[in-house]
LUMLOTOR-299117 format. One record per residue: x, y, z of N, C-alpha, C in turn; residue in three letters; residue number from 1. Coordinates in pm, 1 decimal, padded with zeros to 6 digits. Each point is the difference from the previous one (the first is absolute). Layout:
BEGIN
R_nxx_nyy_nzz_caxx_cayy_cazz_cxx_cyy_czz_type_seq
R_X_Y_Z_X_Y_Z_X_Y_Z_ALA_NUM
...
END
This chain:
BEGIN
R_nxx_nyy_nzz_caxx_cayy_cazz_cxx_cyy_czz_type_seq
R_13366.3_-05138.1_-06404.3_-00047.1_-00006.7_00140.8_-00123.2_00067.1_-00026.3_UNK_1
R_-00081.0_-00017.3_00084.6_-00148.5_00033.6_00064.2_00014.2_00124.7_00131.0_UNK_2
R_-00073.1_00090.4_-00061.3_-00033.5_00100.2_00105.3_-00078.6_00000.5_00075.0_UNK_3
R_-00033.8_00050.4_00136.3_-00087.6_-00025.1_00068.3_-00039.4_00092.4_00034.1_UNK_4
R_-00171.9_00089.3_-00002.4_-00014.6_00123.4_00092.8_00101.3_00003.0_00137.6_UNK_5
R_-00007.0_00105.2_00026.6_00067.6_00007.1_00139.2_-00103.1_00050.8_00097.1_UNK_6
R_-00012.7_-00050.4_00135.3_-00126.4_00054.0_00070.8_00039.2_00147.9_00083.2_UNK_7
R_-00088.9_00089.1_00002.1_00056.6_00126.2_00054.3_00026.4_-00038.2_00150.2_UNK_8
R_00095.6_00131.4_00020.5_00043.5_-00033.0_00115.5_-00105.2_00041.8_00121.6_UNK_9
R_-00029.2_-00095.0_00147.5_-00064.1_00024.0_00065.6_00061.6_-00042.1_00123.4_UNK_10
R_-00029.5_00121.7_00127.9_00074.0_-00074.6_00129.8_-00024.4_-00091.1_00052.6_UNK_11
R_-00149.8_-00076.6_-00036.5_00032.4_-00153.7_00059.5_00011.2_-00085.3_-00013.4_UNK_12
R_00148.1_00042.1_-00088.2_00077.3_-00150.1_-00037.6_00096.2_00056.9_00123.7_UNK_13
R_00019.5_00069.6_00094.8_00098.3_00029.2_00143.1_-00085.0_-00102.8_00034.9_UNK_14
R_-00101.5_00001.6_00045.6_-00094.0_-00038.3_00112.3_-00023.4_-00176.7_-00039.7_UNK_15
R_-00018.6_00012.0_-00108.5_00054.2_-00198.6_-00023.9_00131.7_00001.9_00041.6_UNK_16
R_00074.6_00074.0_-00067.6_00141.3_-00085.6_00052.8_00033.5_00033.2_00133.8_UNK_17
R_-00057.4_00038.4_00073.0_00026.1_-00015.7_00167.7_-00104.0_-00065.4_00042.6_UNK_18
R_-00101.1_00004.0_-00061.2_-00102.2_-00147.3_00124.2_00035.8_-00113.3_00000.0_UNK_19
R_-00004.4_-00050.2_00127.0_00083.2_-00105.1_00010.0_-00111.3_-00115.9_00054.9_UNK_20
R_-00113.8_00014.8_-00021.6_-00097.1_-00088.3_-00043.3_-00002.9_-00040.4_-00185.9_UNK_21
R_00067.4_00060.1_-00086.9_00004.0_-00071.1_-00131.0_00145.1_-00047.5_-00017.8_UNK_22
R_-00005.8_-00133.7_-00060.9_00101.8_-00106.8_-00014.3_00129.1_00095.1_-00070.2_UNK_23
R_00115.2_-00080.9_00062.8_00086.0_00077.1_-00020.4_00082.1_00033.3_-00181.7_UNK_24
R_-00046.6_-00110.7_-00030.3_00008.4_00018.5_-00139.6_-00085.9_00135.2_-00100.8_UNK_25
R_-00081.3_00011.5_00094.0_-00103.8_00133.3_-00055.3_00043.3_00155.4_00040.9_UNK_26
R_00079.0_-00032.3_00103.3_00081.6_00131.7_00072.0_00088.5_00040.5_-00078.2_UNK_27
R_00109.7_-00134.5_-00019.2_00090.3_00045.0_-00069.7_00002.5_00068.2_-00162.4_UNK_28
R_-00073.2_-00072.2_-00049.8_-00051.6_00070.4_-00146.2_-00064.9_00101.7_00020.1_UNK_29
R_-00071.6_00045.2_00070.9_-00053.8_00148.8_00018.8_00114.5_00085.3_00009.5_UNK_30
R_00026.9_00009.9_00121.5_00163.8_00021.4_00019.8_00091.2_00065.4_-00091.3_UNK_31
R_00022.7_-00129.5_-00108.0_00107.8_00044.9_-00106.0_-00048.3_00015.4_-00100.1_UNK_32
R_-00146.1_00056.2_-00028.5_-00069.4_00040.4_-00063.8_-00030.9_00152.4_00002.0_UNK_33
R_00030.5_00001.9_00116.6_00007.3_00161.1_00043.1_00126.7_00078.6_00001.1_UNK_34
R_00056.8_-00145.7_00020.9_00199.8_00093.4_-00002.3_00059.3_00008.7_-00156.5_UNK_35
R_-00045.0_-00076.0_-00095.5_-00021.3_00044.3_-00156.6_-00082.7_00096.2_-00034.1_UNK_36
R_-00075.4_00010.6_00044.8_-00074.4_00113.0_-00020.4_00066.6_00200.8_00052.5_UNK_37
R_00030.8_-00068.4_00097.3_00052.2_00140.5_00040.0_00155.9_00014.6_-00088.3_UNK_38
R_00056.2_-00131.3_-00024.8_00153.7_00039.7_-00061.2_-00073.9_00063.7_-00174.4_UNK_39
R_-00123.1_-00064.8_00018.2_00011.7_00056.6_-00173.3_-00061.3_00188.3_00002.0_UNK_40
R_-00087.3_-00011.5_00132.9_-00051.0_00124.5_-00014.3_00157.8_00101.4_00028.4_UNK_41
R_00092.0_-00054.6_00065.9_00118.5_00112.4_-00011.9_00073.4_-00021.6_-00112.5_UNK_42
R_00046.8_-00047.1_-00046.8_00044.2_-00041.1_-00185.5_-00101.2_00096.3_-00072.6_UNK_43
R_-00078.2_00020.1_-00003.9_-00103.8_00091.8_-00100.0_00030.9_00109.6_00051.7_UNK_44
R_-00005.3_00046.7_00155.7_-00047.3_00134.8_00008.6_00192.6_00021.2_-00007.8_UNK_45
R_00084.5_-00057.1_-00015.5_00137.6_00086.6_-00004.3_00013.8_-00009.1_-00199.4_UNK_46
R_-00025.4_-00070.7_-00067.1_-00008.1_00003.4_-00086.8_-00073.1_00164.7_-00068.1_UNK_47
R_-00135.2_00009.8_00078.5_-00073.3_00127.0_-00073.3_00077.6_00112.2_00069.3_UNK_48
R_00077.2_-00011.9_00095.9_00045.7_00098.6_00027.4_00126.9_00042.3_-00078.2_UNK_49
R_00092.7_-00096.9_-00057.9_00086.9_00025.0_-00099.4_-00061.4_00026.0_-00072.0_UNK_50
R_-00091.4_-00016.3_-00063.0_-00050.4_-00001.0_-00126.0_-00092.3_00145.3_-00006.8_UNK_51
R_-00075.1_00024.4_00065.1_-00069.8_00082.6_00010.2_00072.0_00176.1_-00058.6_UNK_52
R_-00076.6_00103.7_-00021.9_00066.8_00079.5_-00049.4_00069.1_00098.8_00117.1_UNK_53
R_-00104.0_-00023.2_00118.0_00013.8_00080.3_00076.8_00125.7_-00038.3_00128.3_UNK_54
R_00113.9_-00042.6_-00041.0_00078.2_-00083.4_00080.6_00031.6_00120.4_00107.5_UNK_55
R_00070.8_-00045.2_00116.6_00037.3_00088.6_00100.6_00135.8_00062.7_-00031.0_UNK_56
R_00020.5_00113.1_00005.5_00137.7_00093.4_-00027.2_00065.6_00034.7_00130.2_UNK_57
R_00127.6_-00002.5_-00028.0_00063.3_00030.2_00102.8_00044.1_00181.7_-00023.2_UNK_58
R_-00055.3_00080.5_00070.4_-00000.2_00119.9_-00012.5_00108.0_00067.6_00039.4_UNK_59
R_00054.3_00092.3_-00032.4_00164.8_00048.5_00043.3_-00025.2_00156.7_00031.7_UNK_60
R_00081.7_00090.5_00079.5_-00026.0_00156.1_00037.2_00042.5_00073.3_-00212.2_UNK_61
R_-00063.2_00097.1_00013.1_00069.2_00067.1_-00138.3_00052.3_00106.2_00024.9_UNK_62
R_00009.6_00070.2_00105.0_00111.8_00052.4_00050.2_00059.9_-00023.1_00098.3_UNK_63
R_00104.5_00086.2_00036.6_00064.8_00003.4_00098.6_00045.0_00121.0_00111.4_UNK_64
R_-00017.8_00034.9_00102.6_-00031.5_00117.1_00041.0_00181.3_00024.6_00045.2_UNK_65
R_00043.3_00125.5_-00005.2_00141.2_00002.0_00060.0_00058.8_-00034.3_00123.3_UNK_66
R_00126.1_00000.6_00003.9_00055.5_-00076.7_00068.1_00017.0_00123.3_00100.4_UNK_67
R_00039.9_00154.3_-00020.9_-00059.2_00115.0_00111.1_-00097.4_00042.0_-00038.2_UNK_68
R_-00105.3_-00018.3_00134.8_-00118.6_00064.2_-00050.6_-00030.9_00164.2_00003.3_UNK_69
R_00143.2_00037.7_00091.6_-00050.6_00200.9_00011.5_00136.3_00031.2_-00089.2_UNK_70
R_00020.1_00001.7_-00105.4_00121.7_00079.7_-00041.3_-00055.8_00138.1_-00109.5_UNK_71
R_00059.0_00098.9_00039.6_-00067.5_00121.6_-00044.5_00037.3_-00027.6_-00164.7_UNK_72
R_00073.9_00041.4_-00045.0_00043.0_-00028.5_-00125.6_-00103.5_-00131.7_-00125.3_UNK_73
R_-00071.6_-00113.6_00087.1_-00009.5_-00064.8_-00082.6_-00132.0_00043.7_00033.1_UNK_74
R_-00104.3_00030.1_00137.1_-00126.1_00042.8_00006.6_-00012.1_00091.8_-00099.9_UNK_75
R_00090.7_00104.7_-00059.0_-00059.3_00120.1_-00054.4_00004.3_-00053.3_-00178.3_UNK_76
R_00085.9_-00070.1_-00010.6_00005.9_-00033.6_-00130.7_-00134.1_-00108.6_-00056.8_UNK_77
R_-00014.1_-00078.7_00066.8_-00106.5_-00082.4_00022.3_-00177.4_00072.4_-00005.9_UNK_78
R_00010.1_00123.1_00082.4_-00112.2_00074.4_00023.6_-00009.2_00082.2_-00139.8_UNK_79
R_00134.4_00071.0_-00036.1_-00035.1_00080.2_-00144.0_00012.1_-00133.2_-00115.8_UNK_80
R_-00006.2_-00130.3_00011.8_-00021.2_-00066.4_-00085.9_-00142.6_-00025.3_00008.3_UNK_81
R_-00029.8_-00033.7_00080.3_-00190.7_-00009.0_-00018.2_-00053.4_00102.6_00005.1_UNK_82
R_00056.1_00140.7_-00008.8_-00118.4_00080.1_-00051.1_00056.3_00022.0_-00137.9_UNK_83
R_00068.2_-00019.5_-00054.6_00084.7_00078.4_-00147.4_-00140.7_-00142.8_-00076.7_UNK_84
R_00044.5_-00120.7_00031.9_-00048.3_-00109.9_-00036.1_-00155.1_-00075.9_00012.1_UNK_85
R_-00077.8_00100.2_00095.5_-00153.1_-00002.9_00017.5_-00010.2_-00192.4_00079.6_UNK_86
R_00094.8_-00002.1_00109.7_00006.0_-00137.2_00051.1_-00115.9_00018.1_00114.3_UNK_87
R_-00059.3_-00134.8_00016.5_-00087.4_00031.0_00130.4_00145.8_-00019.7_00136.0_UNK_88
R_00063.6_-00078.7_-00010.2_00078.1_-00007.2_00156.5_00172.2_-00032.0_-00060.4_UNK_89
R_00066.7_00035.8_00066.5_00134.2_-00062.7_-00027.2_00022.2_-00183.1_00052.6_UNK_90
R_-00084.4_-00082.5_00016.8_00003.6_-00094.5_-00026.8_00014.7_-00038.5_-00165.7_UNK_91
R_-00076.7_00103.7_-00101.1_00013.6_-00032.9_-00135.2_00104.0_00027.9_-00047.4_UNK_92
R_00135.4_00072.8_00046.9_00103.2_00069.4_-00000.4_00085.0_-00146.8_00027.9_UNK_93
R_-00043.5_-00038.8_00086.4_00103.2_-00123.5_00062.3_00010.3_-00126.4_-00104.9_UNK_94
R_-00155.7_00006.2_00019.0_-00039.9_-00137.9_-00160.2_00095.5_00067.5_-00120.8_UNK_95
R_-00008.8_00089.0_-00047.9_00096.5_00034.6_-00133.0_00165.9_-00017.4_00079.6_UNK_96
R_00027.6_00017.6_00084.8_00135.1_-00000.1_00044.6_00042.5_-00146.6_00011.4_UNK_97
R_-00107.5_-00092.9_00056.3_00089.5_-00118.9_00003.1_-00019.0_-00092.8_-00145.1_UNK_98
R_-00109.6_00048.3_-00106.7_00028.2_-00079.3_-00096.5_00152.9_00077.2_-00071.7_UNK_99
R_-00009.0_00078.5_00044.2_00127.0_00084.2_-00063.5_00152.8_-00095.2_00046.2_UNK_100
R_-00010.8_00006.9_00132.7_00109.3_-00118.1_00064.2_00028.9_-00118.1_-00069.3_UNK_101
R_-00144.3_-00025.1_-00031.4_00033.3_-00186.9_-00003.5_00037.8_-00002.4_-00162.9_UNK_102
R_-00028.0_00123.0_-00110.2_00055.4_00011.7_-00123.7_00212.8_00071.5_00017.8_UNK_103
R_-00007.9_00067.0_00031.9_00139.4_00016.4_00055.8_00075.1_-00082.1_00047.8_UNK_104
R_-00066.1_-00112.2_00100.6_00101.4_-00079.7_00065.2_-00006.3_-00121.0_-00114.1_UNK_105
R_-00076.5_-00068.5_-00071.0_-00002.4_-00085.3_-00110.6_00136.3_00069.5_-00110.6_UNK_106
R_-00017.4_00106.1_-00030.5_00106.3_00057.1_-00090.4_00103.1_00023.4_00032.4_UNK_107
R_00040.7_00035.7_00142.4_00127.9_-00015.0_00052.7_00065.6_-00166.5_00007.9_UNK_108
R_-00109.3_-00094.6_00075.5_00051.4_-00165.5_-00069.4_00023.5_-00015.9_-00133.5_UNK_109
R_-00021.6_00064.5_-00084.9_00000.9_-00053.9_-00135.8_00139.9_00063.6_-00051.5_UNK_110
R_00050.7_00133.4_00053.2_00101.6_00064.5_-00006.8_00083.3_-00058.0_00060.5_UNK_111
R_00017.1_-00118.0_00103.9_00142.8_-00065.8_00007.9_00033.1_-00076.2_-00085.4_UNK_112
R_-00096.2_-00095.6_-00088.5_-00005.8_-00037.0_-00106.6_00128.9_00008.8_-00077.0_UNK_113
R_00075.4_-00056.8_-00110.3_00059.3_-00002.5_-00116.2_-00086.8_00036.3_-00106.1_UNK_114
R_00034.8_00138.9_-00053.7_-00126.2_00052.6_-00130.9_-00026.7_-00109.0_-00077.3_UNK_115
R_00088.3_-00115.8_00007.6_-00073.8_-00119.5_-00134.2_-00070.5_-00078.1_00063.2_UNK_116
R_-00002.3_00009.0_00154.3_-00046.1_-00110.7_00055.7_-00175.8_-00008.4_-00076.4_UNK_117
R_-00046.3_-00102.2_-00026.2_-00125.0_-00052.2_-00028.2_-00132.5_00054.9_00111.3_UNK_118
R_00022.8_-00048.2_00103.5_-00079.1_00068.9_00121.3_-00044.9_00153.1_-00026.1_UNK_119
R_00132.2_00100.9_00018.8_00021.5_00123.3_-00026.4_-00073.5_00038.4_-00142.9_UNK_120
R_00007.0_-00049.6_-00101.0_-00023.4_00022.1_-00114.8_-00177.4_-00042.7_-00009.7_UNK_121
R_-00010.4_-00046.7_00048.3_-00192.6_-00048.0_-00043.0_-00080.4_00050.1_00115.8_UNK_122
R_00032.6_-00005.9_00094.9_-00041.9_00106.7_00105.2_00023.8_00146.6_00069.4_UNK_123
R_00142.7_00015.5_-00066.7_-00014.1_00183.6_-00018.4_-00043.3_00048.9_-00147.3_UNK_124
R_-00019.7_-00109.9_-00069.9_-00124.6_00085.5_-00157.7_-00116.5_-00002.4_00064.0_UNK_125
R_-00020.5_-00096.4_00059.5_-00164.5_00009.1_00037.7_-00038.2_00102.3_00096.8_UNK_126
R_00077.7_-00001.3_00092.2_-00024.2_00128.4_00077.4_00015.5_00151.9_-00067.1_UNK_127
R_00109.6_-00020.5_-00073.8_-00028.4_00134.7_-00059.6_-00105.3_00023.9_-00062.6_UNK_128
R_-00035.1_-00090.2_-00092.7_-00116.1_00033.1_-00088.3_-00151.8_-00006.3_00064.4_UNK_129
R_00024.6_-00037.7_00120.0_-00178.9_00035.2_00091.8_00021.6_00131.5_00020.4_UNK_130
R_00119.7_00078.2_00035.7_-00010.1_00095.8_00058.5_-00031.7_00094.4_-00112.3_UNK_131
R_00087.9_00026.2_-00118.4_-00010.4_00066.0_-00109.3_-00149.0_-00056.3_-00047.5_UNK_132
R_-00096.2_-00108.8_-00010.8_-00136.9_00004.0_-00030.4_-00060.5_00080.0_00085.5_UNK_133
R_00028.9_-00007.5_00111.4_-00091.9_00128.3_00079.1_00058.7_00100.0_-00012.7_UNK_134
R_00066.4_00047.3_00002.1_00040.4_00177.2_-00036.8_00105.9_00052.2_00113.8_UNK_135
R_00017.1_-00118.2_00050.0_00103.2_00030.8_00153.6_00146.0_00081.1_-00030.7_UNK_136
R_00031.6_-00118.2_-00128.6_00120.4_00020.7_-00056.6_00014.0_00052.1_-00093.3_UNK_137
R_00106.8_00067.9_-00098.5_00009.9_00044.6_-00143.8_00054.9_-00087.2_-00069.7_UNK_138
R_-00074.5_00007.9_-00120.5_00072.5_-00086.3_-00118.4_00184.3_00019.6_-00005.8_UNK_139
R_00025.1_00120.8_00033.9_00113.3_-00008.1_-00049.4_00097.3_-00024.3_00106.8_UNK_140
R_-00053.4_-00061.9_00146.1_00067.6_-00053.4_00126.2_-00035.8_-00128.3_-00013.4_UNK_141
R_00003.6_-00111.2_-00049.0_00008.6_-00125.9_-00003.9_00128.5_-00064.7_00056.8_UNK_142
R_00023.6_00035.0_00140.2_00109.9_-00051.3_00063.0_-00058.2_-00013.1_00131.8_UNK_143
R_00092.8_-00089.5_00083.4_-00020.6_-00049.1_00158.2_00066.1_00121.8_00039.1_UNK_144
R_00067.6_00077.9_-00037.3_00055.7_00122.1_00088.5_-00083.3_00086.5_00020.0_UNK_145
R_-00083.7_00016.3_-00091.6_-00126.2_00125.9_-00017.7_-00086.4_-00012.7_00055.7_UNK_146
R_-00027.3_-00195.3_00049.4_-00114.7_-00002.8_00119.1_00048.4_00000.9_00114.5_UNK_147
R_00097.1_00009.8_00032.9_00086.5_00042.6_00129.8_-00041.4_00134.2_00034.3_UNK_148
R_-00027.3_00125.5_-00071.6_-00009.5_00129.5_-00004.5_-00146.5_00019.0_-00000.4_UNK_149
R_-00100.6_-00076.0_-00027.0_-00105.3_00003.2_-00006.0_-00071.1_00079.4_00141.1_UNK_150
R_-00113.0_00067.8_00010.7_-00070.9_00050.1_00152.9_-00144.1_-00035.6_-00007.2_UNK_151
R_-00049.3_00044.6_00130.9_-00097.0_00003.8_-00001.2_-00101.5_00080.9_-00081.1_UNK_152
R_00032.7_00148.4_-00015.8_-00099.2_00057.8_-00095.9_-00006.7_-00063.7_-00092.8_UNK_153
R_00114.3_-00070.4_-00068.7_-00022.7_-00079.8_-00139.2_-00136.0_-00091.1_-00028.9_UNK_154
R_-00008.4_-00070.0_00085.4_-00132.2_-00104.4_00026.9_-00112.4_00104.1_00036.6_UNK_155
R_00016.3_00094.7_00065.7_-00119.2_00102.2_00059.2_-00078.9_00040.1_-00148.2_UNK_156
R_00076.6_00041.4_-00075.7_-00008.0_00075.2_-00126.2_-00111.6_-00086.6_-00105.6_UNK_157
R_00020.5_-00129.0_00039.9_-00057.9_-00092.1_-00104.0_-00159.8_-00072.3_00044.1_UNK_158
R_00002.2_00080.3_00156.2_-00147.7_-00042.5_00054.3_-00106.1_00070.6_-00096.3_UNK_159
R_-00096.8_-00079.5_00038.3_-00107.0_00054.6_-00119.4_-00078.9_00150.4_00031.6_UNK_160
R_00001.4_00030.1_00156.7_-00042.7_00081.5_00051.1_00091.6_00135.7_-00083.6_UNK_161
R_00167.6_-00025.3_00038.1_00062.3_00112.3_-00070.1_-00019.6_00022.4_-00145.5_UNK_162
R_-00017.8_-00093.8_-00094.2_-00005.9_-00029.8_-00145.8_-00153.8_00068.3_-00017.7_UNK_163
R_-00116.3_-00010.8_00078.9_-00136.0_00037.5_-00017.8_00036.2_00179.8_00020.6_UNK_164
R_00092.6_00030.8_00112.9_00020.1_00163.1_00032.2_00049.3_00033.0_-00134.8_UNK_165
R_00108.7_-00050.5_-00049.1_00068.5_00047.8_-00066.1_-00037.9_00020.3_-00163.0_UNK_166
R_-00104.8_-00066.7_00017.4_-00073.1_-00024.0_-00176.0_-00067.7_00115.5_-00001.2_UNK_167
R_-00024.0_00058.1_00124.5_-00138.7_00135.5_-00016.8_-00134.6_-00091.3_00034.9_UNK_168
R_-00018.3_-00121.9_00026.6_-00108.1_-00001.0_00005.7_-00092.9_00059.9_00127.6_UNK_169
R_00135.1_00038.6_00089.6_-00058.9_00076.7_00151.0_00050.6_00071.2_00060.3_UNK_170
R_-00048.8_00078.7_00076.6_00005.4_00130.0_00008.1_00161.8_-00023.3_00093.7_UNK_171
R_00030.9_-00083.1_00099.0_00089.6_-00033.4_00066.6_00024.3_-00083.2_00025.3_UNK_172
R_00098.1_-00040.2_00079.2_00005.9_-00164.4_00066.9_-00054.3_-00050.3_00074.5_UNK_173
R_-00050.1_00067.1_00076.4_-00100.8_-00034.7_00098.9_-00164.2_-00067.9_-00073.5_UNK_174
R_00006.1_00091.6_-00077.8_-00116.4_00001.7_-00095.0_-00006.5_-00112.7_-00098.7_UNK_175
R_00118.5_-00068.4_-00036.3_00027.2_-00110.1_-00079.0_-00018.1_-00122.5_00068.5_UNK_176
R_00004.1_-00003.2_00141.3_00001.9_-00097.5_00046.3_-00109.8_-00034.6_00068.2_UNK_177
R_-00090.3_00108.8_-00038.4_-00219.2_-00018.9_00054.3_-00020.1_-00032.9_-00138.9_UNK_178
R_00038.2_00070.6_-00104.0_-00061.6_-00091.7_-00122.6_00006.1_-00153.2_-00040.3_UNK_179
R_00153.5_-00048.0_00062.5_00044.3_-00137.2_-00002.6_-00104.4_-00073.0_00086.9_UNK_180
R_-00023.1_00054.9_00138.3_-00063.5_-00072.0_00099.3_-00156.2_-00018.4_-00037.1_UNK_181
R_-00029.5_00092.4_-00097.6_-00185.3_00015.9_-00051.3_00008.3_-00076.5_-00088.6_UNK_182
R_00063.0_-00030.5_-00063.1_-00006.1_-00072.8_-00095.0_-00010.1_00056.5_-00183.9_UNK_183
R_00078.9_00125.3_00003.9_-00006.7_00070.4_-00108.5_00074.2_-00003.9_-00098.1_UNK_184
R_00147.3_-00067.4_00040.3_00105.0_-00049.9_-00134.5_00014.9_-00110.7_-00022.1_UNK_185
R_00034.2_-00019.3_-00149.1_-00021.0_-00171.1_-00010.9_00167.1_-00003.5_-00065.4_UNK_186
R_00076.8_-00101.5_-00027.4_00068.3_-00007.7_-00025.3_-00008.3_-00104.6_-00183.2_UNK_187
R_-00032.4_00053.3_-00088.1_-00065.0_-00070.5_-00087.1_-00132.6_-00049.3_-00003.9_UNK_188
R_-00006.5_-00087.8_00003.1_-00148.3_-00030.9_00002.2_-00066.4_-00036.8_00159.1_UNK_189
R_00150.1_-00006.0_00064.1_-00073.2_-00067.2_00197.2_00019.5_00125.4_00068.6_UNK_190
R_-00088.4_00020.3_00089.9_-00037.6_00113.3_00092.4_00114.4_-00061.5_00125.7_UNK_191
R_00068.8_00097.2_00038.0_00118.8_-00047.8_00066.9_-00018.6_00111.0_00145.6_UNK_192
R_-00026.6_-00019.8_00115.0_-00050.0_00085.2_00132.4_00135.1_-00036.6_00101.5_UNK_193
R_00126.6_-00034.0_-00034.3_00071.9_-00024.1_00081.9_00130.7_00121.9_-00065.0_UNK_194
R_00038.6_00090.0_00125.7_00042.1_00138.5_-00009.8_00121.3_-00070.9_-00033.8_UNK_195
R_00101.6_-00101.5_00056.6_00077.6_00006.6_-00028.2_00053.7_-00107.4_-00121.1_UNK_196
R_-00064.4_-00035.9_-00103.6_-00044.5_-00072.5_-00114.7_00185.7_00020.1_-00073.5_UNK_197
R_00084.5_-00077.9_-00001.8_00121.2_-00000.7_-00128.7_-00025.6_00081.5_-00138.9_UNK_198
R_-00007.2_00087.9_-00053.3_-00031.5_-00037.1_-00107.0_00144.5_-00005.1_-00087.9_UNK_199
R_-00085.2_-00096.4_-00157.4_00166.4_-00040.2_-00046.6_-00011.2_00139.4_-00091.5_UNK_200
R_00086.1_00009.3_-00095.5_00028.4_00086.0_-00095.0_-00090.9_-00009.5_-00101.9_UNK_201
R_-00047.6_-00113.5_-00058.3_-00067.4_-00020.7_-00082.1_-00148.6_00014.6_-00024.3_UNK_202
R_-00019.0_-00003.1_00190.9_-00172.9_00007.3_00013.8_00001.8_00144.0_00045.5_UNK_203
R_00121.9_00113.9_-00013.5_-00043.4_00120.9_00089.3_-00098.6_00084.3_-00116.2_UNK_204
R_-00008.3_-00001.4_-00128.9_-00046.6_00009.4_-00136.9_-00158.5_00007.6_00016.8_UNK_205
R_-00012.6_-00145.1_00080.7_-00157.6_-00071.3_00009.3_-00052.1_00069.7_00102.9_UNK_206
R_00051.2_00128.5_00083.4_-00075.4_-00006.8_00152.9_-00103.8_00144.3_-00048.4_UNK_207
R_-00141.0_00003.8_00023.8_-00075.7_00073.1_-00008.0_-00073.6_-00019.8_00105.1_UNK_208
R_-00128.1_00067.2_-00017.1_-00137.4_00014.7_00081.9_-00078.8_-00144.2_-00042.3_UNK_209
R_-00079.0_-00073.0_00090.9_-00046.1_-00105.7_-00058.8_-00147.2_00055.5_-00034.9_UNK_210
R_-00032.9_-00143.1_-00132.9_-00153.5_00050.7_-00009.9_-00089.8_00029.2_00058.9_UNK_211
R_-00012.0_-00045.7_00078.1_-00105.0_-00009.2_00109.8_00030.2_00126.6_00141.2_UNK_212
R_00098.2_00111.3_-00049.6_00027.1_00094.9_00088.5_-00098.6_00075.1_-00048.6_UNK_213
R_-00041.3_00130.1_00048.6_-00064.8_00111.3_-00038.1_00100.8_00072.8_-00075.8_UNK_214
R_00131.6_00011.9_00014.2_00112.4_00069.3_-00020.5_00042.0_-00084.8_-00161.3_UNK_215
R_-00050.8_-00105.8_-00020.5_00024.7_-00083.7_-00121.6_-00142.8_-00015.5_-00044.9_UNK_216
R_-00116.1_00071.3_-00061.8_-00073.4_00000.1_-00025.5_-00100.9_-00098.4_00029.1_UNK_217
R_00001.2_-00033.2_00172.5_-00107.9_-00120.5_00023.6_-00076.2_00117.0_00087.0_UNK_218
R_-00064.7_-00102.2_00027.3_-00161.1_00098.0_00079.7_00034.9_00094.4_00147.4_UNK_219
R_-00132.4_00099.8_-00007.2_00116.5_00102.5_00075.6_-00001.4_-00026.5_00192.7_UNK_220
R_00033.9_00075.1_00063.2_00054.9_-00056.4_00125.7_-00141.0_00020.3_00108.3_UNK_221
R_-00024.1_-00080.2_00117.7_-00116.5_00072.4_00093.3_-00008.4_00105.9_-00000.6_UNK_222
R_00106.4_00115.8_-00008.0_-00033.0_00141.5_00029.4_00005.6_00069.4_-00103.2_UNK_223
R_-00005.5_-00016.6_-00122.0_-00034.9_00062.4_-00128.3_-00150.5_-00062.9_-00021.7_UNK_224
R_00006.7_-00124.4_-00008.9_-00187.4_-00025.7_-00020.6_-00090.0_00066.8_00085.7_UNK_225
R_00059.2_00044.8_00165.2_-00110.1_00046.1_00080.1_-00015.7_00155.5_-00065.0_UNK_226
R_00088.9_00028.0_-00040.3_-00008.2_00175.5_-00036.8_-00134.9_-00002.2_-00126.2_UNK_227
R_00109.4_-00067.0_-00088.6_-00113.0_-00027.8_-00097.5_-00117.1_-00018.8_00009.2_UNK_228
R_-00036.5_-00076.4_00082.7_-00147.8_-00026.7_00023.9_-00082.1_00088.9_00092.6_UNK_229
R_00090.1_00116.4_00086.2_-00076.9_00094.9_00071.0_00003.4_00141.4_-00102.7_UNK_230
R_00082.7_-00035.3_-00098.0_-00000.6_00095.4_-00104.5_-00164.7_00006.7_-00101.5_UNK_231
R_00015.0_-00140.8_-00016.7_-00129.5_-00027.4_-00091.1_-00133.9_00043.6_00086.1_UNK_232
R_00024.8_-00034.8_00107.3_-00125.7_00041.9_00108.2_-00012.6_00141.3_00008.2_UNK_233
R_00096.3_00072.2_-00016.7_00004.9_00134.8_00023.6_-00105.0_00087.6_-00138.5_UNK_234
R_00065.3_-00088.1_-00090.7_-00028.4_00048.2_-00149.4_-00167.3_-00051.0_00020.2_UNK_235
R_-00018.3_-00062.8_00021.4_-00171.3_-00047.1_-00034.3_-00063.7_00070.9_00127.0_UNK_236
R_00034.0_00039.4_00081.7_-00095.2_00080.7_00091.7_00028.5_00152.7_-00062.7_UNK_237
R_00078.6_00047.1_-00048.7_-00018.6_00104.2_-00092.7_-00047.3_-00006.3_-00117.5_UNK_238
R_-00019.7_-00062.1_-00074.8_-00069.8_-00016.8_-00093.4_-00164.8_-00038.1_00051.9_UNK_239
R_-00007.7_-00045.8_00112.4_-00140.7_00007.5_00040.2_-00070.0_00121.9_00067.6_UNK_240
R_00110.6_00051.5_00043.6_-00044.4_00172.6_00060.4_-00020.0_00103.7_-00125.8_UNK_241
R_00050.4_-00069.6_-00073.8_-00042.5_00100.7_-00156.2_-00099.3_-00039.6_-00092.7_UNK_242
R_-00068.3_-00106.7_00053.5_-00128.9_-00021.3_-00080.0_-00109.6_00004.2_00086.4_UNK_243
R_00034.5_00066.8_00164.8_-00105.5_-00012.8_00057.6_-00031.9_00197.0_-00035.3_UNK_244
R_00104.4_00063.3_00002.1_00018.3_00148.0_-00008.8_-00097.2_00042.4_-00130.5_UNK_245
R_00010.2_-00099.8_-00122.5_-00052.2_00050.0_-00113.6_-00147.3_-00039.0_00043.1_UNK_246
END
C-alpha cells in the first residue's frame, strides 16, 4: 500500500468547498477532505491527551473543616497543638485528622469481617505494615484494634519538622521549620523543603544538614560573607595606616 504525503491544512479549502462557481464534485471532495482532516486532528489530540504525562487530575480536598466552627474545647486543643508542633495554621491539623479518620474507617470495616477472611488478612496486614514502617504504630501493637486507638499526635510526631527539632539540629520547633523551608535539611541525599514530610523509621537516621548548607560545611551565607569582606577591608586599612606611620 502506497502512502502519499498529505498537504498542509489551508483555510482556502473551506472557501473552495463553499464556492458555487466550482463544480459540485470539486466542492464535495474538498468538503470531505476538510471533514476527514478535522476528524483525524481530533483523534490525534485525544490520543496525546491520554498519553502525555500531564494528564488532567481531579483534585480533592485534603482537609475537612469541623462541623461546629465555634467549640471552645476544640479551639483550645487545636491552638495548643499548633503551638506545640510549630504548625502554620489549623488547616494542617485538619489535614492530619482527615488522614486519621480514613485509616480508622478502613480498620473498622475490616474488623467487621471474619478473622480468617482473605480480605481482612490481606488489607489488614498491608495497613498495619504501612503504619509500622512510618513509625506511627509500634512493632508490638500489630493489630487492628490498636489502629483505632491512634491519635493526631502520633502522626505529628513523624513530621520532618518535629524530627529535626528532636534530633537537636534546630534550637526550637519554629527554627526547624525555617531550616527546612530554606533547604538546609536533607534526608539521605535528597534535600527536603516540606515541613510536613512524613519520615519513615529507616530514614530517620539519615536526617542531617545539606552538603550545600553553611551548617553542613557548604558555602557561607550572605551575611557571613558580607561581614568577612568588611573585616578584610578593615584589616587592610589598618595595615595601610601602620605603613604610612612608619
